[in-house]
N, C-alpha and C positions, 0 to 999 in steps of 0.2 A: 219131584225131583228138582225142578226149577227153583221152587221155594227154598229147598235145603241149599242149593247152590248160591242163591241170593244171600241167604242168612250167612253162610260161610265167608262170602266175600265181604258182607258187612262186618262180621266179626274181625276179619283180617284187617280191614281198613281201621277199625276201632282200636285194635291192639297196636298197629303201627302208629296211630296218633298218640296213644298213651306212651308208647316207647319214645317218640320224638319229644313229647312234653317232658318225660323223665330226663332224657339226654340234655335238653335245653336247660332245665333247672339245675341239673348237675354242673354244667358248664358255667352257669351264672354264680352258683356257689363257690366254685373254684377260682372265679375271677374276684368275687367280693370278699373272700376270707382274708387274704393278706391285707386288703385295705382296712377291713374292720379291725384286724390285729394292731395295724399301725396306729389307727385313731383311738385305740383303747376302747373300743365298743364292748359293752356287756349287755348280754340279754337280761331282760327283767327277771326278777327273782320268781314271779309267777310262772314264767315260761320255764325256767329251770325246774320248778317244782313239778310242773305238768310232765316235763321230759322224764323225771324220776318215776313218777306214777306210771307212765307208759312203758318204762323198762320193767317195772315190777309186774305189770299186767302181762307183759310178754313173757316173762319167765313163768308166771303162774299157768299160762296157756300151754307153754312148753312142757310143763309139769303134769298137764292134763287137768288142771283146776280151771274152772270157768269164773273169772272174776266179774261181779256184777259192777259195783262201783267201788273202787279201792279209795279208802279215806284214811288218812293219818291223823 
């Protein structure tokens, strides 16, 4: 019983750390976005290509298809 309680507390701490990290990253992105737009920053083409592949993989997973490595 004590071990289960300790694991539960550990999971809660881990989950809250992930949540804090996510909220921090989200706040930083919201601060950086207008600055990046004003300065004309563009992400590299490789990054944009990977983003497209990630979206395609996500859509395939949503359709129930398991993508191994998507290549174009």
